[in-house]
C-alpha positions in Angstrom: -7.2 -7.6 10.0 -6.3 -3.9 10.2 -2.5 -3.7 9.7 -2.4 -0.8 12.1 -3.6 -3.0 15.0 -0.8 -5.6 14.7 2.2 -6.1 16.9 4.4 -5.8 13.9 3.2 -2.3 13.0 3.2 -1.2 16.6 6.8 -2.1 17.0 7.8 -0.4 13.7 6.0 2.8 14.7 7.5 2.9 18.2 10.9 2.6 16.5 9.9 5.2 13.9 8.8 7.7 16.6 11.3 7.1 19.4 14.1 4.8 18.0 17.4 5.7 16.3 17.7 7.4 12.9 19.0 5.8 9.7 20.8 6.9 6.6 21.2 10.4 7.9 17.4 11.1 7.9 16.3 12.9 11.1 13.3 12.0 13.3 10.2 12.8 11.3 7.6 13.3 14.0 9.9 15.5 16.0 10.9 17.5 12.9 7.2 18.1 12.0 6.6 19.3 15.6 9.6 21.6 15.2 8.2 23.1 12.0 4.8 23.6 13.8 6.5 25.4 16.6 8.4 27.7 14.2 5.1 28.5 12.5 3.5 29.4 15.9 6.3 31.8 16.9 4.7 34.8 18.5 1.2 33.3 18.3 -1.1 32.0 21.1 -0.3 28.4 22.0 -3.2 27.3 24.1 -4.5 24.2 22.4 -3.1 21.9 19.7 -4.6 18.8 18.0 -2.5 16.1 16.5 -4.6 14.1 14.1 -3.3 10.7 13.1 -0.9 10.8 16.0 0.1 7.1 15.8 2.2 6.4 19.0 2.5 10.0 19.9 5.9 11.6 19.3 4.6 14.7 17.7 2.0 15.1 20.4 4.6 14.9 23.1 6.9 17.3 21.2 4.1 19.9 20.9 3.5 19.6 24.6 6.8 21.4 25.1 5.2 24.7 24.0 1.4 24.3 24.1 -0.6 24.3 27.2 -2.8 21.4 26.1 -2.3 18.9 23.3 -4.6 16.1 22.3 -3.4 13.2 20.0 -6.1 11.3 18.1 -5.7 8.2 16.1 -8.0 5.5 14.6 -5.7 2.7 15.8 -6.5 1.6 19.4 -3.2 -0.2 19.7 -1.3 3.0 18.8 -3.3 5.1 21.2 -3.0 2.6 24.0 0.8 2.6 23.5 0.9 6.4 23.6 -1.3 6.6 26.7 0.9 3.9 28.5 4.0 5.8 27.6 2.6 9.0 28.9 1.4 7.3 32.1 4.5 5.1 32.8 7.2 7.2 31.2 8.5 4.3 29.2 7.5 1.4 27.0 9.2 -1.5 25.3 8.8 -3.0 21.9 10.3 -5.8 19.7 12.7 -4.5 17.1 12.8 -7.3 14.4 16.2 -8.2 12.8 15.2 -11.1 10.6 12.5 -13.8 10.9 11.9 -14.4 14.6 15.2 -12.8 15.6 15.3 -9.3 17.2 15.8 -7.3 20.4 13.4 -5.9 23.0 14.0 -2.2 23.1 12.9 0.1 26.0 12.2 3.8 25.2 11.6 6.5 27.8 10.2 10.0 27.7 13.0 11.1 30.0 15.7 10.2 27.5 14.0 12.4 24.9 13.4 15.3 27.3 9.7 14.8 27.1 8.8 13.9 30.7 7.5 17.3 31.6 5.7 17.7 28.3 3.7 14.6 29.1 1.8 16.4 31.7 0.2 18.6 29.0 -0.9 15.8 26.6 -3.7 13.3 26.3 -4.7 10.7 23.7 -7.9 9.4 22.3 -9.1 6.9 19.7 -11.1 8.6 17.0 -11.8 9.0 13.3 -10.5 12.3 11.9 -13.5 12.5 9.6 -16.0 12.1 12.5 -14.7 14.1 15.4 -17.0 14.9 18.3 -18.2 18.4 19.1 -15.5 18.8 21.8 -12.8 19.0 19.2 -13.0 22.8 18.7 -11.1 26.1 19.0 -7.6 24.8 18.4 -4.7 27.2 17.7 -2.9 24.5 15.8 -4.0 21.3 14.0 -1.3 19.0 12.7 -2.4 16.2 10.3 0.7 14.0 9.7 0.5 11.2 7.1 -3.2 11.3 7.5 -5.0 12.6 4.4 -4.0 9.7 2.2 -5.5 7.2 4.7 -8.9 8.9 5.0 -12.1 7.6 3.5 -13.1 11.1 2.4 -10.1 13.5 2.5 -12.1 16.2 0.7 -14.8 16.2 3.3 -12.2 16.3 6.0 -10.4 19.3 4.5 -13.7 21.2 3.8 -14.7 20.8 7.5 -11.4 21.3 9.3 -11.7 25.1 9.6 -14.6 24.6 12.1 -12.1 22.9 14.5 -9.7 25.9 14.4 -9.8 29.2 16.3 -9.9 32.2 14.0 -6.4 32.8 12.8 -5.5 29.2 13.7 -2.8 27.2 11.9 -3.3 23.9 9.9 -0.2 21.9 9.0 -0.6 18.9 6.7 2.2 16.5 5.9 1.7 13.5 3.5 3.6 11.4 0.9 0.2 11.2 -1.0 0.4 7.4 -1.3 -3.1 7.0 -2.6 -4.5 3.5 -2.1 -8.1 2.4 -2.8 -8.1 0.2 0.3 -8.1 3.4 2.3 -9.6 6.0 0.0 -12.2 5.0 -2.7 -11.1 6.3 -6.1 -14.1 8.5 -6.3 -13.0 10.4 -3.2 -9.4 11.2 -4.4 -8.8 14.9 -4.5 -5.7 14.5 -6.8 -3.4 12.0 -8.2 -5.1 11.8 -11.6 -5.6 13.7 -14.9 -8.4 16.2 -15.3 -9.2 17.6 -18.8 -5.8 16.2 -19.9 -3.9 18.0 -17.2 -2.3 16.4 -14.1 -4.0 17.3 -10.9 -1.9 16.7 -7.8 -3.2 16.2 -4.2 -1.7 19.5 -3.3 -3.7 21.2 -6.0 -6.8 19.6 -4.7 -6.0 20.7 -1.2 -5.4 24.3 -2.4 -8.8 24.3 -4.1 -10.7 23.0 -1.1 -8.8 25.0 1.6 -8.9 28.3 -0.3 -12.4 28.9 1.0 -11.2 29.4 4.5 -7.4 29.4 4.5 -4.4 31.2 3.1 -1.2 29.2 2.4 1.5 30.7 4.7 4.7 29.2 3.3 5.8 27.2 0.2 5.4 23.4 0.7 8.6 21.6 1.9 9.8 18.1 1.7 10.2 16.2 5.0 11.8 12.7 4.5 11.4 9.8 6.9 12.6 6.3 7.3 10.7 3.4 8.8 12.8 0.3 9.8 11.0 -3.0 9.0 14.0 -5.3 9.6 17.7 -5.0 9.9 18.0 -5.1 6.1 14.7 -3.6 5.0 13.6 0.1 5.4 11.0 2.4 3.9 12.4 5.7 2.8 9.6 8.1 2.0 9.4 11.9 1.3 6.4 13.6 2.7 5.3 17.1 1.6 4.4 19.5 4.3 2.1 22.5 3.7 1.0 25.1 6.1 -2.2 27.1 6.2 -3.8 29.9 8.3 -7.5 30.2 8.8 -8.6 33.6 7.6 -12.4 33.2 7.6 
C-alpha cells in the first residue's frame, strides 16, 4: 500500500499544514509560500503551480497574491482532502496521541485567513513527471519536498522550464532524503561520490538547471516538524533554492 494514501499520513499532513507548531519551528508550507511571495515582489503574479501540494496549505497561501493557483499531488487522498477543504471551508482529522487514543481536530480556512484565497485555487491529482499540456505558462512553480520522491528527478528538472513563462520563477525545497523505493539509484542526481568527490543533490540541480535558469539567491534552510504522536515527531531541515528562467 502507498503510505501517502493512508488515514495515518493524511492526519499527520493535515496537522503538519494546518495544525499547531512545535519546538519553536514555524509552519513550513506557509513559510515556503511567504518566501515565494517575497521572490515575486514587483513581478507579474497571474498563475502559480504548487507541485507536490499534499493537503494544500502552500497552494492556499499563494492564493493570497496570485490570480490563479493550481495544486497538484500524486496522492488522491491528499488532493481530495484539499479539495474538500476548499469547498467546505473546513475539514477534520484524527490527531493520534498514543495507540488508539487521540482527538478529532477541526481546521478551517477562516481561522487561517484563507477563505478568500480559496476562490483562486484548485487541486488536481497528477504526476509531476508526466504533466498534461495544460500545465504551461506559470509565473511561479513551487516544488516542495518533491524531487526526492520522484522516479526521475533529472528528467523533471530538465523539462520544468517548459512549464514556466519567460522570466518565471522556480522554487525547490527538499531535505534530499534519497530512498530507492521512490527514486532508483541510477536516477539519483546527487548524494554520492563522483571521481572521488562528493556530489550533492544541489550540485546536480545546478548542473541541470543551468541550461535554462539562473540561481537568484543563496540556498536557505527551512526547518519543519511533523507530529506523529504526542511523543514522536520528525524534525527535518529542508534546503530551499530559487531560480529564474532566462532562456
